[in-house]
C-alpha positions in Angstrom: 107.0 153.9 18.0 108.7 150.7 19.1 106.9 148.7 21.7 108.7 148.6 25.0 109.3 145.0 26.1 108.5 143.7 29.6 111.3 142.1 31.6 109.6 138.7 31.0 109.4 139.3 27.2 113.1 140.3 27.2 114.1 137.2 29.0 112.1 135.0 26.6 113.4 136.8 23.6 116.9 135.8 24.5 116.1 132.2 24.8 116.1 129.8 21.9 113.3 127.3 21.5 114.3 123.7 22.3 114.1 121.6 19.2 112.7 118.2 20.0 113.9 115.2 18.0 111.0 113.0 16.8 112.0 110.2 19.1 111.7 112.6 22.1 108.2 113.5 21.0 107.4 109.9 20.6 108.2 109.2 24.3 106.8 112.6 25.5 103.8 113.3 23.2 102.5 116.2 25.3 105.9 117.9 25.3 104.9 120.5 22.7 101.8 121.7 24.4 102.1 125.3 25.5 99.5 124.9 28.2 99.8 121.9 30.6 96.4 120.9 31.9 96.2 120.0 35.6 94.2 117.4 37.3 91.0 118.4 39.2 91.4 115.3 41.4 87.9 114.0 40.5 88.8 110.4 41.5 90.2 108.1 44.1 93.7 106.9 43.1 95.1 103.5 43.9 98.6 103.2 42.6 100.9 100.3 41.8 98.5 97.4 41.7 100.3 94.3 40.5 98.3 92.5 37.8 100.9 90.0 36.6 104.6 89.1 36.7 107.1 88.8 33.9 110.9 88.2 34.1 110.4 88.1 37.9 109.2 91.7 37.9 105.7 92.9 38.8 103.6 94.5 36.0 101.5 97.3 37.5 98.4 99.3 36.9 97.0 102.4 38.7 93.2 102.3 39.4 91.2 105.5 39.3 87.7 105.3 40.7 84.9 107.9 40.7 84.4 109.8 44.0 80.7 109.0 43.8 78.0 107.6 41.5 79.9 104.8 39.8 78.2 103.5 36.7 79.5 100.0 37.0 81.6 100.2 33.8 85.3 100.1 33.5 87.8 101.4 30.9 91.3 100.0 30.5 93.8 102.8 29.5 97.0 101.2 28.0 99.7 103.7 29.0 102.5 103.6 26.5 104.4 106.2 24.4 106.9 104.9 21.9 106.3 101.5 23.5 107.8 102.8 26.7 105.9 103.0 29.9 106.8 104.6 33.3 105.4 107.1 35.8 106.1 110.0 33.4 103.8 108.6 30.8 101.1 108.1 33.4 101.5 111.7 34.6 100.9 112.9 31.1 97.7 111.0 30.9 96.6 112.5 34.3 97.6 116.0 33.0 95.7 115.5 29.7 92.5 114.8 31.8 91.9 111.2 31.0 91.0 110.2 34.5 89.3 113.4 35.6 86.9 113.2 32.7 86.1 109.5 32.7 85.8 109.2 36.5 83.5 112.2 36.6 81.3 110.2 34.2 81.2 107.3 36.7 83.8 105.0 35.1 86.5 103.0 37.0 89.7 103.4 34.9 92.6 101.0 34.9 95.8 102.6 33.8 97.7 99.6 32.6 101.5 99.7 32.2 102.4 97.0 29.6 106.2 97.3 30.2 108.8 98.9 28.0 110.7 98.2 24.9 114.0 98.0 26.9 112.7 94.7 28.4 110.0 93.3 26.1 109.4 93.0 22.4 106.2 93.9 20.8 104.3 90.6 21.1 105.4 90.2 24.7 103.9 93.7 25.6 100.7 92.6 23.8 100.6 89.5 26.0 101.2 91.7 29.1 98.1 93.7 28.2 96.2 90.5 27.8 97.3 89.5 31.3 96.0 92.8 32.6 92.6 92.3 30.9 92.4 88.8 32.4 93.3 90.1 35.8 90.7 92.8 35.7 88.0 90.4 34.4 88.7 87.9 37.1 88.6 90.6 39.8 85.6 92.5 38.3 83.4 92.1 41.4 86.2 93.4 43.7 86.6 96.4 41.4 82.9 97.1 41.3 82.4 96.5 37.5 80.6 93.9 35.4 82.8 91.3 33.6 81.4 92.3 30.2 81.2 96.0 31.0 84.7 96.8 29.9 86.1 99.1 27.2 89.7 99.7 26.3 91.6 102.7 25.0 95.1 103.8 24.2 97.0 106.9 23.0 99.7 106.4 20.4 101.6 103.2 21.1 99.1 102.4 23.9 96.4 102.2 21.2 98.5 100.0 19.1 99.0 97.5 22.0 95.4 97.7 23.0 94.0 96.7 19.7 96.6 94.0 19.2 95.7 92.6 22.7 92.1 92.2 21.5 92.9 90.4 18.2 96.1 88.5 18.6 95.8 84.9 19.8 94.8 85.0 23.5 97.4 84.1 26.1 95.9 83.3 29.5 97.9 83.1 32.7 97.1 80.5 35.4 93.5 79.4 35.4 92.1 80.1 31.9 88.4 79.8 30.8 87.3 76.5 29.3 86.9 78.2 25.9 89.8 80.5 25.1 88.0 83.2 23.1 89.8 86.2 21.6 89.7 89.1 24.0 87.5 91.2 21.7 84.7 88.7 22.7 85.0 90.1 26.2 85.6 93.8 25.4 83.1 95.2 23.0 84.5 98.8 22.6 87.8 100.3 21.8 89.1 103.8 21.3 92.4 104.6 19.6 94.0 108.1 19.6 96.6 108.6 16.9 97.6 105.0 17.0 100.1 103.4 14.6 98.2 100.7 12.6 100.7 99.9 9.9 104.2 99.3 11.3 105.4 97.8 8.1 104.8 100.9 5.9 105.9 103.0 8.8 109.3 101.1 8.9 109.6 101.5 5.1 109.2 105.3 5.1 112.4 106.8 3.5 112.1 109.9 5.7 111.7 107.9 8.9 114.3 109.1 11.5 116.9 106.6 12.4 115.9 106.4 16.1 112.3 105.5 15.3 113.4 102.9 12.8 115.6 101.3 15.5 112.6 101.3 17.9 110.5 99.4 15.3 113.3 96.9 14.9 113.4 96.3 18.6 109.7 95.5 18.6 110.6 92.4 16.5 113.7 91.2 18.3 114.1 87.7 19.8 116.4 86.6 22.5 118.3 83.4 23.4 118.0 81.8 26.8 121.1 83.8 27.8 119.3 87.1 26.8 121.5 87.6 23.8 119.6 89.3 21.0 119.3 87.3 17.8 120.0 89.3 14.7 117.0 89.3 12.3 117.3 89.9 8.6 115.1 92.5 6.9 112.6 89.9 5.7 112.1 88.6 9.3 111.7 92.1 10.6 109.1 93.0 8.0 107.2 89.7 8.7 107.1 90.5 12.4 106.0 94.1 11.9 103.3 92.9 9.6 102.0 90.5 12.3 101.8 93.5 14.7 100.0 95.8 12.3 96.2 96.0 12.7 95.8 97.1 9.1 96.7 93.5 8.0 94.3 91.8 10.4 91.6 89.7 8.6 88.8 91.9 9.9 86.3 90.5 7.4 86.5 87.1 9.0 85.7 88.4 12.5 82.2 87.8 13.7 80.6 90.1 16.3 83.5 92.6 16.1 83.9 95.4 18.7 82.8 99.0 18.1 85.8 101.1 17.2 86.3 104.9 17.8 89.3 106.6 16.2 90.8 110.0 16.7 93.7 111.5 14.8 95.2 114.9 14.0 95.8 115.8 10.4 99.1 117.5 11.3 100.5 114.5 13.2 104.3 114.5 12.5 104.9 111.3 14.5 102.3 108.8 13.4 101.0 109.7 9.9 97.3 110.6 9.7 96.9 107.9 7.0 97.3 105.2 9.7 93.9 105.9 11.1 92.3 107.0 7.8 93.2 103.7 6.1 92.3 101.6 9.1 88.9 103.3 9.3 88.3 102.6 5.6 89.2 99.0 6.1 86.8 98.6 9.0 84.0 100.3 7.2 84.5 98.1 4.1 84.1 95.1 6.5 80.9 96.8 7.8 82.2 97.2 11.3 80.6 99.7 13.7 83.3 102.4 13.5 83.5 106.2 13.9 86.5 108.4 13.0 86.9 111.8 14.6 89.3 113.9 12.5 91.1 116.6 14.4 91.8 119.3 11.7 95.3 120.7 12.0 96.0 118.9 15.2 99.4 117.5 16.0 100.2 114.1 17.6 98.7 115.3 20.9 96.4 118.3 21.1 95.4 120.7 23.9 91.6 120.0 23.8 91.9 116.2 24.3 89.7 116.4 27.4 86.7 117.2 25.1 87.4 114.0 23.2 87.7 112.0 26.4 84.2 113.4 27.3 82.9 112.2 23.9 84.6 108.8 24.3 82.9 108.3 27.7 79.4 109.0 26.3 80.1 106.8 23.2 81.4 103.9 25.3 78.4 103.8 27.6 76.0 103.8 24.7 77.8 100.9 23.1 78.4 99.0 26.3 74.7 99.2 27.2 74.1 97.3 23.9 76.2 94.4 25.3 74.5 93.5 28.7 
């Protein structure tokens, strides 16, 4: 006997599924989730805090503080998908449970917007993140955290910018410390979720969609004083992408490196799983303190990420307590 369809099932049967192009998934990584988590509101939210200025426009972050029992630690969440950052990206992080979970553990979380590809190139966004770190460190007492009690995290492009901010040459704004140390000297823990670590090989993939290839090109662009983009040849593009790729960092030369926590789904169709796997092998070869959480059969973004944020919070506090 044929099963009788409900009115809702009939309606859904007649609808075709929307096919998302890869570039759309890159900007909206939670778009394929069939269940959208909602916030429990376990925090106090202070939006649109200006941490720096670039091109005459304010760069902002949102601050999420625990309702009670602050642990005195802070986590910077670099909010960027496809090197694009706006309120939509922040709302995705809220919906995935980043701030509910971490604030319930006592952390103050700084959701940092590094700007977007339409305005900044890759290195400029890295410098924006560094400006945010500097601002938070210089206002640590105001925010109720210790200067050396900070961790940093990022999902997808946010993770790429976060780790670049720690290891690229530091750029300080205004009053800088007497000794300009790399930012990893100030931030001893970092967590990366499905982050691209090898932009050069990414760019060279023969199957890479045209849109994503153009995005990677724009990360390397340079402008004249009159804001006209300078055309770069392929060799210059590859050189710039290599400079922005953590897989090519000289990690073996870094003393007192930070502790690194990696997460990646094996079925990621946007950022290949090998990006995290190869980076993990490189760090372990250099004898870094590093852990890799493999999410079997998970796509670029997965439903149960709140469980991983829970683990991240416990892992961070253990590592941060080793760096008084």
